[in-house]
DSSP file (Angstrom, degrees, kcal/mol; ACC not computed):
  #  RESIDUE AA STRUCTURE BP1 BP2  ACC     N-H-->O    O-->H-N    N-H-->O    O-->H-N    TCO  KAPPA ALPHA  PHI   PSI    X-CA   Y-CA   Z-CA
    1    1 A M              0   0    0      0, 0.0     2,-0.3     0, 0.0    15,-0.0   0.000 360.0 360.0 360.0 139.9  -77.9   -9.6  185.8
    2    2 A A  E     -A   17   0A   0     15,-3.5    15,-2.1     2,-0.0     2,-0.5  -0.782 360.0-134.2-104.0 147.5  -81.0   -8.1  184.4
    3    3 A N  E     -A   16   0A   0     -2,-0.3     2,-0.4    13,-0.2    13,-0.2  -0.870  25.2-176.7 -99.5 134.1  -83.9   -6.5  186.3
    4    4 A V  E     -A   15   0A   0     11,-3.3    11,-3.7    -2,-0.5     2,-0.6  -0.995  19.7-143.5-132.4 135.1  -87.3   -7.5  185.2
    5    5 A V  E     +A   14   0A   0     -2,-0.4     2,-0.3     9,-0.2     9,-0.2  -0.897  25.8 179.9 -98.7 120.5  -90.6   -6.3  186.5
    6    6 A V  E     -A   13   0A   0      7,-2.9     7,-3.2    -2,-0.6     2,-0.5  -0.845  19.9-136.9-116.3 154.6  -93.2   -9.0  186.6
    7    7 A T  E     +A   12   0A   0     -2,-0.3     2,-0.4     5,-0.2    26,-0.2  -0.958  24.9 169.0-119.2 126.0  -96.8   -8.8  187.8
    8    8 A V  E >  S-A   11   0A   0      3,-2.4     3,-1.1    -2,-0.5    22,-0.1  -0.998  73.8  -2.0-133.8 130.8  -98.4  -11.5  189.9
    9    9 A A  T 3  S-     0   0    0     -2,-0.4    -1,-0.1     1,-0.3    43,-0.0   0.892 130.4 -59.2  56.4  41.7 -101.8  -11.0  191.6
   10   10 A D  T 3  S+     0   0    0      1,-0.2    -1,-0.3    -3,-0.1    -3,-0.0   0.692 116.1 112.8  63.7  21.0 -102.0   -7.5  190.2
   11   11 A R  E <   -A    8   0A   0     -3,-1.1    -3,-2.4     2,-0.0     2,-0.3  -0.983  64.5-129.3-125.8 135.2  -98.8   -6.5  192.0
   12   12 A P  E     -A    7   0A   0      0, 0.0     2,-0.4     0, 0.0    -5,-0.2  -0.591  23.2-172.5 -82.3 141.8  -95.5   -5.6  190.3
   13   13 A Y  E     -A    6   0A   0     -7,-3.2    -7,-2.9    -2,-0.3     2,-0.6  -0.998  18.6-139.7-134.5 129.8  -92.3   -7.3  191.5
   14   14 A T  E     +A    5   0A   0     -2,-0.4     2,-0.3    -9,-0.2    -9,-0.2  -0.810  31.0 178.0 -90.3 122.1  -88.8   -6.4  190.4
   15   15 A M  E     -A    4   0A   0    -11,-3.7   -11,-3.3    -2,-0.6     2,-0.4  -0.840  21.6-135.3-122.2 156.9  -86.8   -9.6  189.9
   16   16 A Q  E     +A    3   0A   0     -2,-0.3   -13,-0.2   -13,-0.2     3,-0.0  -0.883  27.8 163.3-111.7 148.2  -83.3  -10.3  188.8
   17   17 A C  E     -A    2   0A   0    -15,-2.1   -15,-3.5    -2,-0.4     3,-0.1  -0.971  45.6 -77.5-153.0 162.0  -82.2  -12.9  186.3
   18   18 A P    >   -     0   0    0      0, 0.0     3,-2.1     0, 0.0     4,-0.1  -0.309  65.0 -87.1 -59.5 146.6  -79.2  -13.7  184.2
   19   19 A D  T 3  S+     0   0    0      1,-0.3    -3,-0.0     2,-0.1     0, 0.0  -0.294 117.3  27.0 -54.0 136.5  -79.0  -11.6  181.0
   20   20 A G  T 3  S+     0   0    0     -3,-0.1    -1,-0.3     1,-0.0     3,-0.2   0.274 100.6  87.6  91.4  -9.9  -81.0  -13.2  178.2
   21   21 A E    <>  +     0   0    0     -3,-2.1     4,-2.5     1,-0.2     5,-0.2   0.273  53.6 104.8-101.3   7.7  -83.4  -15.0  180.6
   22   22 A E  H  > S+     0   0    0      1,-0.2     4,-2.3     2,-0.2     5,-0.2   0.920  80.1  47.2 -59.6 -46.8  -85.8  -12.0  180.8
   23   23 A D  H  > S+     0   0    0      1,-0.2     4,-2.2     2,-0.2    -1,-0.2   0.891 111.5  51.7 -62.9 -39.3  -88.5  -13.5  178.6
   24   24 A H  H  > S+     0   0    0      1,-0.2     4,-2.4     2,-0.2    -1,-0.2   0.920 109.0  50.3 -65.2 -42.5  -88.3  -16.9  180.4
   25   25 A L  H  X S+     0   0    0     -4,-2.5     4,-2.3     1,-0.2    -1,-0.2   0.906 109.5  51.3 -60.7 -41.4  -88.8  -15.1  183.7
   26   26 A R  H  X S+     0   0    0     -4,-2.3     4,-2.1     2,-0.2    -1,-0.2   0.896 109.4  50.8 -62.0 -40.4  -91.8  -13.3  182.3
   27   27 A E  H  X S+     0   0    0     -4,-2.2     4,-2.3     2,-0.2    -2,-0.2   0.915 110.2  48.9 -62.9 -43.5  -93.3  -16.6  181.1
   28   28 A L  H  X S+     0   0    0     -4,-2.4     4,-2.2     1,-0.2    -2,-0.2   0.908 111.6  48.9 -63.9 -41.8  -92.8  -18.2  184.6
   29   29 A A  H  X S+     0   0    0     -4,-2.3     4,-2.6     1,-0.2    -1,-0.2   0.860 109.2  53.9 -65.7 -35.6  -94.5  -15.2  186.3
   30   30 A S  H  X S+     0   0    0     -4,-2.1     4,-2.7     2,-0.2    -2,-0.2   0.901 107.6  50.1 -65.2 -41.5  -97.3  -15.4  183.8
   31   31 A L  H  X S+     0   0    0     -4,-2.3     4,-1.8     2,-0.2    -2,-0.2   0.931 113.0  45.9 -62.6 -44.0  -97.9  -19.1  184.7
   32   32 A L  H  X S+     0   0    0     -4,-2.2     4,-2.3     1,-0.2    -2,-0.2   0.916 112.6  50.9 -64.2 -42.3  -97.9  -18.3  188.4
   33   33 A D  H  X S+     0   0    0     -4,-2.6     4,-2.8     1,-0.2    -2,-0.2   0.907 107.1  53.3 -62.2 -41.5 -100.2  -15.3  187.8
   34   34 A A  H  X S+     0   0    0     -4,-2.7     4,-2.2     1,-0.2    -1,-0.2   0.891 109.7  48.5 -62.5 -37.3 -102.6  -17.5  185.8
   35   35 A E  H  X S+     0   0    0     -4,-1.8     4,-2.7     2,-0.2     5,-0.3   0.901 110.3  52.0 -67.0 -39.4 -102.7  -20.0  188.7
   36   36 A V  H  X S+     0   0    0     -4,-2.3     4,-3.0     1,-0.2     5,-0.2   0.940 110.6  47.6 -59.8 -47.5 -103.4  -17.1  191.1
   37   37 A V  H  X S+     0   0    0     -4,-2.8     4,-2.1     1,-0.2    -1,-0.2   0.894 112.3  50.1 -61.4 -40.7 -106.3  -15.9  188.9
   38   38 A R  H  X S+     0   0    0     -4,-2.2     4,-1.2    -5,-0.2    -2,-0.2   0.934 114.8  42.3 -65.4 -46.2 -107.7  -19.4  188.7
   39   39 A I  H  X S+     0   0    0     -4,-2.7     4,-2.8     1,-0.2     5,-0.5   0.913 113.1  53.2 -68.3 -41.2 -107.6  -20.0  192.5
   40   40 A K  H  X S+     0   0    0     -4,-3.0     4,-1.8    -5,-0.3    -1,-0.2   0.891 108.1  51.1 -59.8 -37.8 -108.8  -16.5  193.3
   41   41 A S  H  < S+     0   0    0     -4,-2.1    -1,-0.2    -5,-0.2    -2,-0.2   0.811 115.9  41.1 -70.5 -27.9 -111.8  -17.0  191.0
   42   42 A S  H  < S+     0   0    0     -4,-1.2    -2,-0.2    -3,-0.3    -1,-0.2   0.799 130.7  21.9 -91.5 -29.8 -112.7  -20.3  192.7
   43   43 A V  H  < S-     0   0    0     -4,-2.8    -3,-0.2     1,-0.3    -2,-0.2   0.515  97.1-138.4-117.0  -5.7 -112.1  -19.4  196.4
   44   44 A G     <  -     0   0    0     -4,-1.8     2,-0.6    -5,-0.5    -1,-0.3  -0.384  56.6 -14.2  83.4-162.5 -112.3  -15.7  196.4
   45   45 A S        +     0   0    0      1,-0.1     3,-0.1    -2,-0.1    -5,-0.0  -0.675  62.8 155.9 -83.5 118.2 -110.1  -13.3  198.3
   46   46 A I        -     0   0    0     -2,-0.6     4,-0.2     1,-0.2    -1,-0.1   0.287  63.9 -75.3-125.1   6.9 -108.0  -15.2  200.9
   47   47 A G     >  -     0   0    0      3,-0.1     4,-2.7     2,-0.1     5,-0.2   0.186  41.7-100.8 101.3 137.0 -105.1  -12.9  201.4
   48   48 A D  H  > S+     0   0    0      1,-0.2     4,-2.6     2,-0.2     5,-0.2   0.884 117.6  47.7 -59.6 -44.3 -102.1  -12.4  199.1
   49   49 A I  H  > S+     0   0    0      2,-0.2     4,-2.6     1,-0.2    -1,-0.2   0.943 115.4  44.9 -68.1 -45.2  -99.6  -14.6  200.9
   50   50 A R  H  > S+     0   0    0      1,-0.2     4,-2.6    -4,-0.2    -1,-0.2   0.898 113.7  51.0 -63.4 -39.5 -102.0  -17.5  201.3
   51   51 A L  H  X S+     0   0    0     -4,-2.7     4,-2.4     2,-0.2    -2,-0.2   0.905 111.9  46.5 -62.8 -42.4 -103.1  -17.1  197.7
   52   52 A L  H  X S+     0   0    0     -4,-2.6     4,-2.7    -5,-0.2    -2,-0.2   0.882 112.6  50.3 -69.5 -38.1  -99.5  -17.1  196.4
   53   53 A V  H  X S+     0   0    0     -4,-2.6     4,-2.5     2,-0.2    -2,-0.2   0.932 112.4  46.9 -65.1 -44.0  -98.6  -20.2  198.6
   54   54 A M  H  X S+     0   0    0     -4,-2.6     4,-2.2     2,-0.2    -2,-0.2   0.920 114.2  47.8 -62.6 -43.8 -101.7  -22.1  197.2
   55   55 A S  H  X S+     0   0    0     -4,-2.4     4,-2.3     2,-0.2    -2,-0.2   0.911 111.0  50.5 -64.5 -41.6 -100.8  -21.1  193.7
   56   56 A G  H  X S+     0   0    0     -4,-2.7     4,-2.8     1,-0.2    -2,-0.2   0.899 110.7  50.2 -60.9 -41.3  -97.1  -22.1  194.2
   57   57 A L  H  X S+     0   0    0     -4,-2.5     4,-2.3     2,-0.2    -1,-0.2   0.886 109.4  50.6 -65.9 -38.4  -98.3  -25.5  195.6
   58   58 A M  H  X S+     0   0    0     -4,-2.2     4,-2.1     2,-0.2    -2,-0.2   0.914 112.9  45.7 -66.4 -42.3 -100.6  -26.0  192.6
   59   59 A V  H  X S+     0   0    0     -4,-2.3     4,-2.4     2,-0.2    -2,-0.2   0.920 112.4  51.2 -65.1 -43.3  -97.7  -25.2  190.2
   60   60 A A  H  X S+     0   0    0     -4,-2.8     4,-2.6     1,-0.2    -2,-0.2   0.868 107.4  54.2 -62.4 -35.3  -95.4  -27.5  192.2
   61   61 A D  H  X S+     0   0    0     -4,-2.3     4,-2.4     2,-0.2    -1,-0.2   0.936 109.5  46.9 -62.0 -47.0  -98.0  -30.3  192.0
   62   62 A R  H  X S+     0   0    0     -4,-2.1     4,-2.2     1,-0.2    -2,-0.2   0.886 112.3  50.5 -62.1 -38.7  -98.1  -30.0  188.2
   63   63 A L  H  X S+     0   0    0     -4,-2.4     4,-2.6     2,-0.2    -2,-0.2   0.923 109.8  50.4 -64.3 -43.7  -94.3  -30.0  188.1
   64   64 A S  H  X S+     0   0    0     -4,-2.6     4,-2.2     1,-0.2    -2,-0.2   0.921 110.5  48.9 -60.1 -46.6  -94.3  -33.1  190.3
   65   65 A E  H  X S+     0   0    0     -4,-2.4     4,-2.4     1,-0.2    -1,-0.2   0.909 111.2  50.9 -58.5 -44.3  -96.7  -34.9  188.0
   66   66 A S  H  X S+     0   0    0     -4,-2.2     4,-2.7     1,-0.2    -2,-0.2   0.908 108.4  51.5 -63.6 -41.7  -94.6  -33.9  185.0
   67   67 A I  H  X S+     0   0    0     -4,-2.6     4,-2.6     1,-0.2    -1,-0.2   0.918 110.0  49.2 -61.5 -43.2  -91.5  -35.2  186.6
   68   68 A H  H  X S+     0   0    0     -4,-2.2     4,-2.3     1,-0.2    -2,-0.2   0.904 112.0  48.8 -65.4 -39.7  -93.1  -38.6  187.3
   69   69 A K  H  X S+     0   0    0     -4,-2.4     4,-2.6     2,-0.2    -2,-0.2   0.916 110.9  50.4 -64.4 -41.8  -94.4  -38.8  183.7
   70   70 A I  H  X S+     0   0    0     -4,-2.7     4,-2.7     1,-0.2    -2,-0.2   0.930 110.4  49.6 -61.6 -44.7  -90.9  -38.0  182.4
   71   71 A E  H  X S+     0   0    0     -4,-2.6     4,-2.1     1,-0.2    -1,-0.2   0.911 111.3  49.0 -61.8 -40.6  -89.4  -40.7  184.6
   72   72 A A  H  X S+     0   0    0     -4,-2.3     4,-2.1     1,-0.2    -1,-0.2   0.909 112.0  48.9 -65.3 -40.3  -92.0  -43.2  183.4
   73   73 A L  H  X S+     0   0    0     -4,-2.6     4,-2.7     2,-0.2    -2,-0.2   0.878 108.6  53.5 -65.9 -37.7  -91.3  -42.2  179.8
   74   74 A E  H  X S+     0   0    0     -4,-2.7     4,-2.3     2,-0.2    -1,-0.2   0.888 108.3  50.2 -63.4 -38.8  -87.5  -42.5  180.3
   75   75 A E  H  X S+     0   0    0     -4,-2.1     4,-2.4     2,-0.2    -2,-0.2   0.899 110.6  49.8 -64.7 -41.0  -88.1  -46.1  181.7
   76   76 A Q  H  X S+     0   0    0     -4,-2.1     4,-2.5     2,-0.2    -2,-0.2   0.919 110.4  49.6 -61.5 -43.2  -90.2  -46.9  178.6
   77   77 A V  H  X S+     0   0    0     -4,-2.7     4,-2.6     2,-0.2    -2,-0.2   0.910 110.6  50.2 -63.8 -41.5  -87.5  -45.5  176.3
   78   78 A Q  H  X S+     0   0    0     -4,-2.3     4,-2.4     1,-0.2    -1,-0.2   0.919 110.9  49.7 -62.7 -43.0  -84.8  -47.6  178.1
   79   79 A G  H  X S+     0   0    0     -4,-2.4     4,-2.4     1,-0.2    -2,-0.2   0.900 110.7  49.5 -62.4 -41.2  -87.0  -50.7  177.8
   80   80 A L  H  X S+     0   0    0     -4,-2.5     4,-2.8     2,-0.2    -2,-0.2   0.889 109.5  51.9 -65.3 -39.6  -87.4  -50.0  174.1
   81   81 A R  H  X S+     0   0    0     -4,-2.6     4,-2.6     2,-0.2    -2,-0.2   0.933 110.4  48.1 -59.9 -45.4  -83.7  -49.6  173.7
   82   82 A E  H  X S+     0   0    0     -4,-2.4     4,-2.2     2,-0.2    -2,-0.2   0.904 112.2  49.4 -63.4 -40.4  -83.1  -52.9  175.4
   83   83 A S  H  X S+     0   0    0     -4,-2.4     4,-2.7     2,-0.2    -1,-0.2   0.915 110.5  50.9 -63.3 -42.8  -85.7  -54.6  173.1
   84   84 A R  H  X S+     0   0    0     -4,-2.8     4,-2.6     1,-0.2    -2,-0.2   0.917 109.9  49.1 -60.8 -43.1  -84.1  -53.0  170.1
   85   85 A N  H  X S+     0   0    0     -4,-2.6     4,-2.1     2,-0.2    -1,-0.2   0.893 111.2  50.1 -63.6 -39.4  -80.7  -54.3  171.0
   86   86 A L  H  X S+     0   0    0     -4,-2.2     4,-2.7     2,-0.2    -2,-0.2   0.927 111.8  47.7 -62.6 -45.3  -82.1  -57.8  171.7
   87   87 A V  H  X S+     0   0    0     -4,-2.7     4,-2.7     2,-0.2    -2,-0.2   0.902 110.3  52.3 -65.7 -39.7  -83.8  -57.8  168.3
   88   88 A Q  H  X S+     0   0    0     -4,-2.6     4,-2.1     2,-0.2    -1,-0.2   0.899 110.5  48.0 -61.7 -40.0  -80.6  -56.6  166.6
   89   89 A T  H  X S+     0   0    0     -4,-2.1     4,-2.1     2,-0.2    -2,-0.2   0.933 112.5  48.8 -65.4 -45.3  -78.7  -59.4  168.2
   90   90 A Q  H  X S+     0   0    0     -4,-2.7     4,-2.6     1,-0.2    -2,-0.2   0.881 109.7  52.5 -62.8 -37.8  -81.3  -61.9  167.1
   91   91 A M  H  X S+     0   0    0     -4,-2.7     4,-2.8     2,-0.2    -1,-0.2   0.898 107.7  51.2 -65.1 -39.4  -81.3  -60.6  163.6
   92   92 A K  H  X S+     0   0    0     -4,-2.1     4,-2.3     2,-0.2    -1,-0.2   0.906 111.0  48.6 -63.0 -40.2  -77.5  -61.0  163.4
   93   93 A T  H  X S+     0   0    0     -4,-2.1     4,-2.6     2,-0.2    -2,-0.2   0.916 112.2  48.2 -66.1 -42.3  -77.8  -64.6  164.5
   94   94 A L  H  X S+     0   0    0     -4,-2.6     4,-2.9     2,-0.2     5,-0.2   0.902 110.8  51.3 -63.9 -40.7  -80.6  -65.2  162.0
   95   95 A E  H  X S+     0   0    0     -4,-2.8     4,-2.6     2,-0.2    -2,-0.2   0.915 110.8  48.9 -60.9 -42.6  -78.5  -63.6  159.2
   96   96 A T  H  X S+     0   0    0     -4,-2.3     4,-2.2     2,-0.2    -2,-0.2   0.935 113.6  45.7 -63.7 -46.7  -75.5  -65.8  160.2
   97   97 A N  H  X S+     0   0    0     -4,-2.6     4,-2.6     2,-0.2    -2,-0.2   0.905 113.2  50.0 -62.3 -42.1  -77.7  -69.0  160.2
   98   98 A L  H  X S+     0   0    0     -4,-2.9     4,-2.8     2,-0.2     5,-0.2   0.922 110.1  50.2 -62.0 -45.0  -79.3  -68.0  156.9
   99   99 A T  H  X S+     0   0    0     -4,-2.6     4,-2.4    -5,-0.2    -1,-0.2   0.910 111.4  49.2 -60.8 -42.5  -75.9  -67.4  155.3
  100  100 A T  H  X S+     0   0    0     -4,-2.2     4,-2.3     2,-0.2    -2,-0.2   0.934 112.3  47.1 -62.6 -46.6  -74.7  -70.8  156.5
  101  101 A Q  H  X S+     0   0    0     -4,-2.6     4,-2.5     1,-0.2    -2,-0.2   0.886 112.3  50.0 -63.3 -39.8  -77.8  -72.6  155.2
  102  102 A L  H  X S+     0   0    0     -4,-2.8     4,-2.7     2,-0.2    -1,-0.2   0.901 110.0  50.8 -66.9 -39.4  -77.5  -70.8  151.8
  103  103 A D  H  X S+     0   0    0     -4,-2.4     4,-2.2    -5,-0.2    -2,-0.2   0.920 112.0  47.4 -60.9 -44.1  -73.8  -71.7  151.5
  104  104 A L  H  X S+     0   0    0     -4,-2.3     4,-2.2     2,-0.2    -2,-0.2   0.918 113.0  48.3 -65.2 -42.3  -74.7  -75.4  152.3
  105  105 A A  H  X S+     0   0    0     -4,-2.5     4,-2.5     1,-0.2    -2,-0.2   0.899 111.2  50.7 -64.7 -40.3  -77.6  -75.3  149.7
  106  106 A A  H  X S+     0   0    0     -4,-2.7     4,-2.4     1,-0.2    -1,-0.2   0.906 109.6  50.5 -62.5 -41.7  -75.3  -73.8  147.1
  107  107 A A  H  X S+     0   0    0     -4,-2.2     4,-2.1     2,-0.2    -2,-0.2   0.889 111.4  48.1 -65.5 -39.8  -72.7  -76.4  147.7
  108  108 A R  H  X S+     0   0    0     -4,-2.2     4,-2.9     2,-0.2    -2,-0.2   0.912 111.5  50.0 -64.6 -42.3  -75.3  -79.2  147.3
  109  109 A L  H  X S+     0   0    0     -4,-2.5     4,-2.7     2,-0.2     5,-0.2   0.903 110.9  49.2 -64.0 -40.1  -76.6  -77.7  144.1
  110  110 A E  H  X S+     0   0    0     -4,-2.4     4,-2.3     2,-0.2    -1,-0.2   0.922 112.0  49.2 -63.0 -41.8  -73.1  -77.4  142.7
  111  111 A A  H  X S+     0   0    0     -4,-2.1     4,-2.5     2,-0.2    -2,-0.2   0.924 112.5  47.4 -64.7 -44.0  -72.5  -81.0  143.7
  112  112 A M  H  X S+     0   0    0     -4,-2.9     4,-2.4     1,-0.2    -1,-0.2   0.888 112.3  49.5 -64.2 -39.9  -75.7  -82.1  142.0
  113  113 A A  H  X S+     0   0    0     -4,-2.7     4,-1.6     2,-0.2    -1,-0.2   0.885 111.6  48.9 -67.6 -37.0  -74.9  -80.1  138.9
  114  114 A K  H  X S+     0   0    0     -4,-2.3     4,-0.9    -5,-0.2    -2,-0.2   0.907 112.5  48.1 -68.9 -40.8  -71.5  -81.6  138.7
  115  115 A A  H  < S+     0   0    0     -4,-2.5     3,-0.3     1,-0.2    -2,-0.2   0.870 111.0  51.1 -68.2 -35.2  -72.9  -85.1  139.2
  116  116 A A  H  < S+     0   0    0     -4,-2.4    -1,-0.2     1,-0.2    -2,-0.2   0.825 106.7  54.8 -71.1 -30.9  -75.6  -84.5  136.5
  117  117 A A  H  <        0   0    0     -4,-1.6    -1,-0.2     1,-0.2    -2,-0.2   0.728 360.0 360.0 -73.7 -21.2  -72.9  -83.3  134.0
  118  118 A E     <        0   0    0     -4,-0.9    -1,-0.2    -3,-0.3    -2,-0.2   0.454 360.0 360.0 -82.2 360.0  -70.9  -86.4  134.4
């Protein structure tokens, strides 16, 4: 485990994370800190704990919205896959029908050519 010092609301916090995840932890702390700064600028000084809770809730709200969007997109992708599969099945049926019709036309043309040659 690695120790990383992150700063949120102008205060340093020593956190632990798996080795190799240090930069990711710093990014997450930066996102939270940006939300703290945004809220602090709009509502003023309201106490560190309340400020962090409000910031955490705002970040959680964005996460929740993102999850809902991802779920909706996954449903759309599934619908598109099903449509693609249906179209592929229809194309195979059309190809089979076209091949049959071409074979019949070729047989008629051969018969007509044979009859014309006699």
